[in-house]
VEXDREN-2710 file (C-alpha; in Angstrom, 1 decimal):
% VEXDREN-2710
k/r/px/py/pz
1/UNK/-1.3/-23.5/43.0
2/UNK/1.9/-23.6/44.9
3/UNK/3.6/-26.5/43.9
4/UNK/7.0/-26.8/43.9
5/UNK/8.8/-27.6/40.3
6/UNK/10.0/-31.1/41.5
7/UNK/6.7/-32.0/41.8
8/UNK/5.6/-30.3/38.7
9/UNK/8.4/-32.4/37.3
10/UNK/7.3/-35.8/39.1
11/UNK/3.3/-35.3/38.5
12/UNK/4.9/-34.9/34.1
13/UNK/6.8/-37.9/34.8
14/UNK/3.8/-39.9/36.1
15/UNK/1.3/-38.5/33.7
16/UNK/3.3/-39.2/30.5
17/UNK/3.8/-43.0/32.0
18/UNK/0.2/-43.5/32.3
19/UNK/-0.4/-41.8/29.0
20/UNK/1.4/-44.4/27.3
21/UNK/-0.4/-47.4/25.4
22/UNK/1.6/-50.6/26.8
23/UNK/0.5/-52.2/23.2
24/UNK/2.2/-49.7/21.2
25/UNK/6.3/-49.2/21.6
26/UNK/7.3/-46.1/22.2
27/UNK/9.4/-45.2/19.5
28/UNK/6.2/-46.0/17.3
29/UNK/4.1/-44.1/19.6
30/UNK/4.7/-40.7/17.3
31/UNK/5.3/-41.2/13.4
32/UNK/6.8/-38.5/11.5
33/UNK/4.1/-36.7/8.9
34/UNK/6.6/-36.1/6.3
35/UNK/10.7/-35.6/6.1
36/UNK/10.3/-31.6/6.2
37/UNK/11.3/-29.6/9.5
38/UNK/8.6/-29.7/12.3
39/UNK/7.8/-25.8/12.0
40/UNK/6.3/-26.6/8.2
41/UNK/3.9/-29.1/9.7
42/UNK/2.7/-26.4/12.3
43/UNK/-0.4/-24.3/11.5
44/UNK/-2.1/-21.3/13.4
45/UNK/-4.7/-23.7/14.8
46/UNK/-2.3/-25.9/16.1
47/UNK/-0.9/-22.8/17.9
48/UNK/-3.8/-21.9/19.2
49/UNK/-4.2/-25.2/20.6
50/UNK/-1.2/-24.9/22.3
51/UNK/-1.3/-21.6/23.9
52/UNK/-5.4/-23.0/25.0
53/UNK/-3.3/-26.3/26.1
54/UNK/-0.6/-24.4/28.1
55/UNK/-3.1/-22.6/30.2
56/UNK/-4.9/-25.9/31.2
57/UNK/-1.2/-27.1/32.2
58/UNK/-0.6/-24.0/34.3
59/UNK/-3.6/-23.4/36.1
60/UNK/-4.6/-26.8/36.9
61/UNK/-0.5/-27.1/38.2
62/UNK/0.9/-29.6/35.8
63/UNK/-2.3/-31.9/36.0
64/UNK/-1.3/-33.6/33.0
65/UNK/-5.0/-35.8/33.6
66/UNK/-7.1/-32.0/33.3
67/UNK/-4.8/-31.2/30.1
68/UNK/-6.3/-34.9/28.4
69/UNK/-9.8/-34.3/29.7
70/UNK/-9.8/-31.1/28.1
71/UNK/-8.0/-32.3/25.0
72/UNK/-11.1/-35.6/25.6
73/UNK/-14.1/-32.8/25.6
74/UNK/-12.6/-31.7/22.1
75/UNK/-11.2/-28.5/23.6
76/UNK/-14.0/-26.8/25.4
77/UNK/-13.0/-23.2/26.2
78/UNK/-10.4/-23.6/29.6
79/UNK/-13.0/-22.2/32.1
80/UNK/-15.5/-24.3/31.2
81/UNK/-13.2/-27.7/31.2
82/UNK/-11.6/-26.7/34.7
83/UNK/-14.8/-25.6/36.6
84/UNK/-16.0/-29.2/35.8
85/UNK/-12.9/-31.1/36.8
86/UNK/-11.9/-31.8/40.2
87/UNK/-7.9/-31.3/40.9
88/UNK/-6.1/-33.0/43.6
89/UNK/-9.8/-34.7/44.6
90/UNK/-11.5/-31.3/45.3
91/UNK/-13.7/-29.9/42.5
92/UNK/-12.2/-26.7/41.0
93/UNK/-14.1/-23.6/42.1
94/UNK/-12.2/-21.5/39.5
95/UNK/-14.6/-18.6/37.9
96/UNK/-13.7/-16.1/35.5
97/UNK/-12.0/-13.6/38.1
98/UNK/-9.4/-16.3/39.3
99/UNK/-8.6/-16.9/35.3
100/UNK/-7.9/-13.4/34.7
101/UNK/-5.5/-13.0/37.6
102/UNK/-3.6/-16.1/36.5
103/UNK/-3.5/-15.2/33.2
104/UNK/-3.3/-11.6/33.2
105/UNK/-6.8/-10.9/32.3
106/UNK/-6.2/-10.9/28.0
107/UNK/-6.1/-14.7/27.8
108/UNK/-2.3/-14.6/27.5
109/UNK/0.2/-16.4/29.5
110/UNK/3.1/-13.3/29.5
111/UNK/5.8/-15.8/30.3
112/UNK/4.7/-16.9/33.1
113/UNK/4.4/-20.9/32.3
114/UNK/8.2/-21.9/32.1
115/UNK/9.1/-25.1/30.5
116/UNK/12.5/-26.8/30.5
117/UNK/13.8/-29.2/27.8
118/UNK/12.2/-31.9/29.0
119/UNK/8.8/-30.6/30.1
120/UNK/8.5/-28.8/26.8
121/UNK/9.2/-32.0/24.7
122/UNK/6.3/-34.1/26.8
123/UNK/3.8/-31.2/26.8
124/UNK/4.1/-31.1/22.8
125/UNK/3.8/-35.1/22.6
126/UNK/0.7/-34.8/24.5
127/UNK/-0.9/-31.9/22.9
128/UNK/0.4/-32.3/19.3
129/UNK/0.4/-35.3/16.9
130/UNK/2.6/-33.9/14.4
131/UNK/6.1/-35.2/15.0
132/UNK/8.6/-37.2/17.6
133/UNK/10.4/-36.2/21.0
134/UNK/13.8/-35.2/19.0
135/UNK/12.0/-33.0/16.4
136/UNK/10.2/-31.0/19.7
137/UNK/13.8/-31.3/20.9
138/UNK/15.1/-29.5/17.8
139/UNK/12.4/-27.2/18.4
140/UNK/13.4/-26.3/21.8
141/UNK/16.5/-25.7/20.5
142/UNK/15.9/-23.3/18.0
143/UNK/13.7/-21.3/20.2
144/UNK/16.3/-20.9/22.7
145/UNK/18.7/-19.2/21.2
146/UNK/20.3/-17.9/24.4
147/UNK/20.9/-21.3/26.0
148/UNK/18.7/-20.7/28.9
149/UNK/17.6/-24.0/29.4
150/UNK/14.0/-23.0/29.5
151/UNK/11.1/-21.6/27.2
152/UNK/8.4/-19.5/27.4
153/UNK/4.8/-18.9/25.7
154/UNK/6.4/-15.7/24.2
155/UNK/9.3/-17.1/22.8
156/UNK/7.4/-20.1/21.8
157/UNK/4.8/-18.0/19.9
158/UNK/7.1/-15.2/18.3
159/UNK/9.2/-17.9/16.8
160/UNK/6.5/-19.6/15.4
161/UNK/5.1/-16.5/13.8
162/UNK/8.2/-15.7/12.3
163/UNK/7.9/-19.1/10.4
164/UNK/4.5/-18.7/9.5
165/UNK/5.5/-15.3/7.8
166/UNK/8.7/-16.8/6.2
167/UNK/6.8/-19.5/5.0
168/UNK/3.9/-17.8/3.5
169/UNK/6.7/-15.4/1.8
170/UNK/8.5/-18.4/0.2
171/UNK/4.8/-19.7/-0.9
172/UNK/4.2/-16.5/-2.7
173/UNK/7.4/-16.5/-4.6
174/UNK/7.5/-19.8/-5.7
175/UNK/4.2/-20.6/-6.4
176/UNK/2.8/-20.8/-10.0
177/UNK/-0.3/-19.3/-10.8
178/UNK/-2.7/-21.5/-11.5
179/UNK/-4.6/-20.1/-14.6
180/UNK/-7.9/-20.9/-15.4
181/UNK/-8.2/-22.9/-18.8
182/UNK/-8.4/-20.5/-22.0
183/UNK/-11.6/-19.6/-23.5
184/UNK/-12.0/-19.4/-27.4
185/UNK/-14.1/-16.5/-28.9
186/UNK/-15.7/-16.1/-32.1
187/UNK/-14.2/-12.7/-33.2
188/UNK/-15.6/-10.8/-36.0
189/UNK/-11.7/-9.4/-36.9
190/UNK/-10.2/-10.6/-39.9
191/UNK/-7.5/-8.6/-39.6
192/UNK/-4.8/-7.0/-36.9
193/UNK/-6.5/-5.5/-34.0
194/UNK/-5.1/-1.8/-33.5
195/UNK/-6.4/-1.5/-29.7
196/UNK/-9.1/-2.5/-27.0
197/UNK/-10.1/0.3/-24.7
198/UNK/-13.1/0.3/-22.0
199/UNK/-16.0/2.3/-22.2
200/UNK/-15.8/3.6/-18.4
201/UNK/-19.8/5.0/-18.0
202/UNK/-21.3/1.5/-18.9
203/UNK/-18.2/-0.9/-17.9
204/UNK/-17.8/-2.4/-21.9
205/UNK/-15.0/-3.1/-24.4
206/UNK/-14.5/-1.7/-27.7
207/UNK/-11.9/-3.3/-30.2
208/UNK/-11.1/-2.0/-33.6
209/UNK/-9.1/-3.8/-35.9
210/UNK/-7.1/-2.8/-39.0
211/UNK/-9.7/-3.5/-41.6
212/UNK/-12.7/-1.3/-39.9
213/UNK/-14.5/-3.8/-38.1
214/UNK/-15.6/-2.4/-34.6
215/UNK/-16.7/-4.9/-31.9
216/UNK/-18.1/-4.4/-28.3
217/UNK/-17.8/-6.9/-25.3
218/UNK/-19.6/-7.1/-22.2
219/UNK/-17.5/-7.6/-18.7
220/UNK/-18.1/-11.3/-19.3
221/UNK/-16.5/-11.0/-22.6
222/UNK/-19.5/-11.7/-24.7
223/UNK/-19.7/-9.9/-27.7
224/UNK/-22.6/-7.4/-28.3
225/UNK/-22.5/-5.7/-31.1
226/UNK/-20.2/-5.7/-34.6
227/UNK/-20.0/-2.9/-37.0
228/UNK/-17.9/-2.3/-40.4
229/UNK/-16.7/1.1/-41.3
230/UNK/-16.5/2.5/-44.0
231/UNK/-15.6/5.8/-45.7
232/UNK/-16.2/8.0/-49.1
233/UNK/-12.3/8.7/-49.1
234/UNK/-11.3/5.1/-50.4
235/UNK/-12.8/1.6/-51.3
236/UNK/-13.6/-0.7/-48.7
237/UNK/-10.9/-3.1/-49.5
238/UNK/-8.2/-0.8/-49.2
239/UNK/-9.3/0.8/-45.9
240/UNK/-7.0/1.0/-43.3
241/UNK/-7.8/2.2/-39.5
242/UNK/-4.4/3.1/-37.5
243/UNK/-5.5/3.9/-34.5
244/UNK/-8.9/5.0/-32.7
245/UNK/-9.6/6.8/-29.2
246/UNK/-12.6/7.3/-27.0
247/UNK/-14.0/10.6/-26.0
248/UNK/-15.3/9.5/-22.7
249/UNK/-17.0/12.5/-21.7
250/UNK/-19.2/12.9/-24.7
251/UNK/-19.4/9.2/-25.6
252/UNK/-18.0/9.5/-28.9
253/UNK/-15.2/7.7/-30.6
254/UNK/-12.5/8.8/-33.3
255/UNK/-10.9/6.6/-35.8
256/UNK/-8.1/7.4/-38.1
257/UNK/-7.6/6.2/-41.4
258/UNK/-5.0/6.5/-43.8
259/UNK/-7.3/8.1/-46.2
260/UNK/-5.9/11.1/-44.1
261/UNK/-9.0/11.8/-41.9
262/UNK/-10.3/11.4/-38.7
263/UNK/-13.5/10.1/-38.1
264/UNK/-15.8/10.5/-35.0
265/UNK/-18.8/8.6/-34.5
266/UNK/-21.3/8.6/-31.8
267/UNK/-21.5/5.7/-29.9
268/UNK/-25.1/6.6/-27.7
269/UNK/-27.0/5.7/-30.8
270/UNK/-28.3/2.1/-31.2
271/UNK/-29.9/1.8/-34.7
272/UNK/-27.0/3.2/-36.8
273/UNK/-23.3/3.7/-36.5
274/UNK/-21.9/6.7/-38.8
275/UNK/-20.0/9.9/-38.4
276/UNK/-20.9/12.9/-36.9
277/UNK/-17.2/14.8/-38.0
278/UNK/-15.1/14.1/-40.6
279/UNK/-11.8/16.0/-40.2
280/UNK/-10.2/15.9/-43.7
281/UNK/-7.4/17.0/-45.6
282/UNK/-4.8/16.1/-42.8
283/UNK/-1.2/16.9/-43.8
284/UNK/-0.3/13.9/-43.3
285/UNK/-1.3/10.1/-42.5
286/UNK/-2.5/10.3/-38.4
287/UNK/-1.1/7.3/-37.1
288/UNK/-1.5/7.7/-33.1
289/UNK/-4.6/9.2/-31.3
290/UNK/-5.1/10.5/-27.5
291/UNK/-8.0/12.4/-26.2
292/UNK/-8.1/14.8/-22.9
293/UNK/-10.7/16.4/-21.3
294/UNK/-10.4/18.7/-18.5
295/UNK/-11.9/17.5/-15.2
296/UNK/-12.6/20.9/-13.9
297/UNK/-14.1/22.0/-16.9
298/UNK/-16.9/20.1/-18.9
299/UNK/-16.6/21.8/-21.9
300/UNK/-12.7/22.0/-22.5
301/UNK/-11.1/18.8/-24.2
302/UNK/-8.6/18.3/-26.5
303/UNK/-7.7/15.9/-29.4
304/UNK/-4.2/14.8/-30.2
305/UNK/-2.4/12.8/-33.1
306/UNK/0.9/12.0/-34.0
307/UNK/1.7/11.3/-38.0
308/UNK/4.0/9.6/-40.2
309/UNK/5.5/13.4/-41.0
310/UNK/7.0/14.0/-37.5
311/UNK/4.2/15.9/-36.2
312/UNK/2.0/16.4/-33.0
313/UNK/-1.1/18.0/-34.0
314/UNK/-3.9/19.1/-31.5
315/UNK/-7.6/20.2/-32.2
316/UNK/-8.1/22.0/-28.8
317/UNK/-12.3/22.3/-27.9
318/UNK/-14.0/24.7/-25.6
319/UNK/-17.5/23.5/-25.9
320/UNK/-17.5/20.0/-26.2
321/UNK/-20.9/19.2/-25.0
322/UNK/-22.6/21.4/-27.1
323/UNK/-20.8/20.5/-30.4
324/UNK/-17.2/19.7/-31.8
325/UNK/-17.6/22.1/-34.4
326/UNK/-20.3/25.0/-35.1
327/UNK/-22.5/23.6/-37.8
328/UNK/-23.5/26.1/-40.8
329/UNK/-27.4/26.7/-41.0
330/UNK/-28.9/24.3/-43.8
331/UNK/-30.3/25.9/-46.9
332/UNK/-33.8/26.9/-47.1
333/UNK/-35.7/23.9/-47.6
334/UNK/-33.2/21.4/-47.4
335/UNK/-32.2/18.8/-44.5
336/UNK/-28.8/19.3/-42.6
337/UNK/-26.5/16.7/-43.3
338/UNK/-25.8/14.2/-40.6
339/UNK/-22.1/14.3/-41.3
340/UNK/-20.0/17.4/-41.1
341/UNK/-17.1/17.4/-43.3
342/UNK/-14.2/19.8/-41.6
343/UNK/-11.4/20.7/-44.0
344/UNK/-8.4/21.3/-41.6
345/UNK/-7.3/24.1/-43.1
346/UNK/-10.5/25.9/-42.1
347/UNK/-9.3/25.1/-38.4
348/UNK/-7.1/27.9/-37.6
349/UNK/-5.0/28.5/-34.8
350/UNK/-5.8/32.2/-34.9
351/UNK/-9.1/32.9/-33.0
352/UNK/-10.5/36.1/-34.5
353/UNK/-10.0/34.4/-37.8
354/UNK/-11.0/31.4/-37.5
355/UNK/-14.1/29.5/-39.4
356/UNK/-15.0/27.5/-36.5
357/UNK/-15.1/29.5/-33.2
358/UNK/-14.9/26.6/-30.4
359/UNK/-11.8/24.8/-31.8
360/UNK/-8.1/25.9/-32.3
361/UNK/-5.8/23.7/-34.4
362/UNK/-1.9/24.1/-33.8
363/UNK/0.9/21.2/-34.5
364/UNK/4.3/21.0/-34.4
365/UNK/7.1/19.0/-36.0
366/UNK/8.9/16.9/-32.8
367/UNK/10.3/14.5/-34.6
368/UNK/11.8/15.6/-38.1
369/UNK/10.3/12.8/-40.4
370/UNK/9.8/9.8/-38.2
371/UNK/7.1/8.4/-37.4
372/UNK/5.2/9.5/-33.9
373/UNK/4.2/6.1/-32.3
374/UNK/2.2/7.6/-29.3
375/UNK/1.5/10.8/-28.2
376/UNK/0.0/12.0/-24.8
377/UNK/-1.0/15.0/-23.1
378/UNK/-0.2/15.7/-19.8
379/UNK/-2.4/18.0/-17.8
380/UNK/0.0/18.1/-15.2
381/UNK/3.0/18.8/-17.2
382/UNK/1.2/20.9/-19.7
383/UNK/2.7/19.2/-22.2
384/UNK/2.4/16.8/-25.3
385/UNK/4.4/13.6/-25.1
386/UNK/5.7/11.9/-27.7
387/UNK/8.4/9.1/-29.3
388/UNK/9.6/7.4/-32.3
389/UNK/11.7/4.6/-33.1
390/UNK/15.0/6.4/-33.4
391/UNK/18.1/6.7/-31.9
392/UNK/17.9/10.3/-31.7
393/UNK/14.9/12.6/-30.3
394/UNK/13.3/9.4/-29.4
395/UNK/11.1/10.8/-27.1
396/UNK/10.3/14.7/-27.1
397/UNK/8.1/16.5/-24.5
398/UNK/6.5/20.0/-25.5
399/UNK/5.2/22.6/-23.6
400/UNK/1.9/24.0/-24.3
401/UNK/2.2/27.9/-25.0
402/UNK/-1.1/30.0/-24.6
403/UNK/-1.5/33.4/-25.9
404/UNK/-2.5/35.9/-23.1
405/UNK/-6.4/36.4/-23.3
406/UNK/-7.8/40.1/-23.7
407/UNK/-11.1/42.0/-22.9
408/UNK/-11.1/43.7/-26.5
409/UNK/-10.6/42.9/-29.6
410/UNK/-8.5/44.7/-32.0
411/UNK/-11.4/47.0/-33.1
412/UNK/-12.0/47.6/-29.4
413/UNK/-15.2/44.7/-29.7
414/UNK/-16.0/42.4/-26.6
415/UNK/-14.3/38.9/-26.9
416/UNK/-16.0/36.3/-25.2
417/UNK/-13.6/34.9/-22.6
418/UNK/-15.0/31.3/-22.9
419/UNK/-13.6/31.3/-26.5
420/UNK/-10.4/29.1/-26.8
421/UNK/-7.3/31.5/-26.6
422/UNK/-4.5/30.8/-29.3
423/UNK/-2.4/28.2/-28.7
424/UNK/1.2/26.6/-30.0
425/UNK/3.4/24.0/-29.2
426/UNK/6.7/25.5/-27.6
427/UNK/9.5/25.9/-30.4
428/UNK/12.1/24.0/-28.2
429/UNK/11.2/20.5/-27.2
430/UNK/13.0/18.7/-24.8
431/UNK/14.5/15.4/-26.6
432/UNK/15.6/11.9/-24.6
433/UNK/17.8/9.7/-26.7
434/UNK/17.3/6.0/-26.3
435/UNK/19.1/3.3/-28.2
436/UNK/16.8/1.9/-30.7
437/UNK/14.0/4.3/-30.3
438/UNK/10.7/4.1/-28.4
439/UNK/7.6/2.3/-29.0
440/UNK/5.5/3.1/-26.4
441/UNK/5.5/4.8/-23.2
442/UNK/3.5/5.7/-20.2
443/UNK/3.6/8.6/-17.6
444/UNK/2.3/8.6/-14.0
445/UNK/1.0/11.9/-12.4
446/UNK/1.8/10.4/-8.9
447/UNK/5.2/9.5/-9.5
448/UNK/6.1/12.0/-11.7
449/UNK/7.8/9.3/-14.0
450/UNK/7.7/8.4/-17.3
451/UNK/8.1/4.5/-18.3
452/UNK/9.3/3.9/-21.8
453/UNK/10.0/0.8/-24.0
454/UNK/11.1/-0.7/-27.1
455/UNK/12.7/-3.3/-29.0
456/UNK/16.0/-3.1/-27.0
457/UNK/14.4/-5.3/-24.2
458/UNK/14.5/-2.5/-21.4
459/UNK/12.2/-0.7/-19.8
460/UNK/13.3/2.9/-18.7
461/UNK/12.0/5.2/-16.1
462/UNK/12.6/8.8/-16.5
463/UNK/12.2/12.2/-15.2
464/UNK/10.7/14.2/-17.5
465/UNK/12.8/17.0/-16.3
466/UNK/16.1/14.7/-16.4
467/UNK/17.1/14.0/-20.4
468/UNK/20.5/12.9/-19.5
469/UNK/19.4/9.5/-18.0
470/UNK/17.0/7.2/-16.7
471/UNK/16.1/6.6/-13.1
472/UNK/16.1/3.3/-13.2
473/UNK/16.1/0.4/-16.1
474/UNK/14.6/-2.8/-16.0
475/UNK/15.7/-5.3/-18.8
476/UNK/13.3/-7.7/-20.1
477/UNK/13.9/-11.2/-21.9
478/UNK/15.7/-11.2/-25.0
479/UNK/13.1/-12.8/-26.6
480/UNK/11.0/-10.2/-25.6
481/UNK/9.2/-7.1/-27.7
482/UNK/7.9/-4.9/-25.8
483/UNK/5.0/-3.1/-27.8
484/UNK/3.0/-1.0/-25.2
485/UNK/3.3/-0.6/-21.2
486/UNK/1.0/0.6/-18.5
487/UNK/2.6/2.1/-15.1
488/UNK/0.6/2.7/-12.1
489/UNK/1.3/3.9/-8.6
490/UNK/2.6/0.6/-7.4
491/UNK/2.7/-1.5/-10.7
492/UNK/4.4/-1.3/-14.2
493/UNK/3.4/-3.6/-17.0
494/UNK/4.7/-4.3/-20.3
495/UNK/3.0/-6.2/-23.2
END
């Protein structure tokens, strides 16, 4: 254990001479595995082997026969190898306490093993089979950046871990994704698919196409059900579904048609798929739908749609778990109709004079006759976000205004506080002007940012309170036409 460095160097030289194969020339002793640098051929397994080999080398007093014995014993634990090996003709009596005193108690070298350039090359030549002495010498020069002429375990480990990290980053940045082979599914749709959405309570997917075909798919993308919708307002060949939205909290789905109506279906029934409600005589053809439910109040929800007239429309419900609309009592001796036809003109923003007491209807002309491509209500902003494909007023953010609640009505009667109060959309929306308009947007509550995309090949990030310029702009390929966008806390995806 107290052998001087000169004795150690002499021992190293003798051991290397004895370990050489006389039948094989020295220049062919180690063959280079590839033309790249040595660090690219080393792995974490090699680094672990070097660490344990250096332990054996240090504890045995640079006895290369002990190192070779450890290697030949298929890399048994260091203590087990040394305890069964005779060093200098005397049987080693190392135990765990001796090992701790040498290595610092945690199995690391802590800089105690210091090697010069020749010792370093000789050690790696015996412990590894990944390169030549010239390559080991180049590795030593890279590690010894201060030109001290020696390296220790800490320097070697730090250099290799840094190389491994850089290599992994390079592979991740240049690696081509290994996509699985494309699968072809038999689709019941015969026209453009307007949207695909997920039903959260049963992890199924719903797709609806322009001609009115509804298909349901499992997580394995196997078709489970296909239904053809129809309406009495037009012939089947003239049917055109513009959009749909899932009412997640009540297991229903709302479809909008070019016949100026919105049909709401119950998805819990397995036998038939017929509408429960039809909202008819809309002022304009609905083009985009959105649904919001209050996470703090299961009865509070809102159905929002944008139309071809530039209007943002909203139906605010205060008792969705009971019924979306109050059903009038059926005449004596007659069965109640399964579908309730609701005339939009009978739904008022005036609660006191409304025919349907649990719902309020309000709207706002936000885009001056231009088609509303997408609409969304944000509870965090308490506002409606909508967009159109025009240079001016491309995106609008309109606050929702509520009338004050009163405990008594005009005639002194008591008013139920659970009933919806009168609501409206702000008369002065905040407008954002974007070149060539906006096809789609998404809002992140966590980031408080709105991402917009359109035909100008730009994805812009906006602060909802600053409409002068975006916070950031990302330019897509000149051949890319972005028709949808999704944004999460860490990712932004256009499609």
